[in-house]
C-alpha positions as CSV (number, residue, x, y, z in Angstrom):
1,I,-77.7,-3.2,-154.1
2,K,-78.2,-4.9,-150.8
3,F,-80.7,-7.7,-150.4
4,Y,-81.6,-10.6,-148.1
5,V,-82.2,-14.1,-149.4
6,R,-84.1,-16.9,-147.6
7,C,-83.1,-20.1,-149.4
8,S,-82.8,-23.8,-149.0
9,T,-79.7,-26.0,-148.6
10,G,-77.7,-26.1,-151.8
11,T,-78.4,-22.5,-153.0
12,Y,-75.3,-20.8,-154.2
13,I,-75.5,-17.1,-153.4
14,R,-72.5,-16.2,-155.5
15,K,-74.1,-17.9,-158.5
16,L,-77.3,-16.0,-157.8
17,A,-75.4,-12.7,-157.8
18,M,-73.7,-13.7,-161.1
19,D,-77.0,-14.5,-162.7
20,I,-78.5,-11.1,-161.6
21,A,-75.5,-9.2,-163.1
22,E,-75.7,-11.2,-166.3
23,R,-79.5,-10.5,-166.6
24,L,-78.8,-6.8,-166.1
25,N,-76.1,-7.1,-168.8
26,C,-73.4,-5.8,-166.5
27,V,-70.7,-7.1,-164.1
28,G,-71.0,-7.3,-160.3
29,Y,-69.3,-8.6,-157.2
30,I,-70.2,-9.6,-153.7
31,S,-68.5,-7.5,-151.1
32,E,-70.0,-9.2,-148.1
33,I,-72.1,-12.3,-147.2
34,T,-73.5,-12.9,-143.8
35,R,-75.3,-16.1,-143.0
36,L,-78.1,-15.1,-140.5
37,S,-79.4,-18.5,-139.8
38,V,-78.9,-22.2,-140.4
39,G,-81.9,-24.4,-139.6
40,P,-83.1,-23.4,-136.1
41,Y,-79.8,-21.6,-135.3
42,R,-79.8,-17.8,-135.6
43,I,-76.8,-15.5,-135.6
44,E,-78.2,-13.7,-132.5
45,E,-77.5,-16.9,-130.5
46,A,-74.0,-17.3,-131.7
47,V,-71.1,-17.2,-129.3
48,E,-67.7,-15.7,-130.2
49,L,-65.0,-18.2,-130.4
50,N,-62.9,-16.6,-127.6
51,K,-65.9,-16.9,-125.3
52,I,-66.7,-20.6,-125.7
53,D,-66.4,-22.7,-122.6
54,E,-68.2,-25.7,-121.2
55,S,-71.3,-23.8,-120.5
56,C,-71.9,-23.4,-124.2
57,I,-72.1,-27.2,-124.8
58,L,-75.6,-28.5,-125.1
59,P,-76.6,-32.1,-124.2
60,W,-76.8,-34.4,-127.2
61,K,-80.4,-35.2,-128.3
62,E,-80.6,-38.6,-130.1
63,S,-83.1,-38.6,-132.9
64,A,-85.8,-41.4,-132.9
């Protein structure tokens, strides 16, 4: 099966998959995990490592 999970920090997706398989009384495995976002950052905004240069660096915003 293929599914999408929106979860909070500390959620273990591999454990979730294990629990689902156990509940179905079978075995399972994860063939692929892709993190689509972390906080406000989305994968569509990602920059490939070989394309990173100074223009990718954002100014530091100090929190209050």
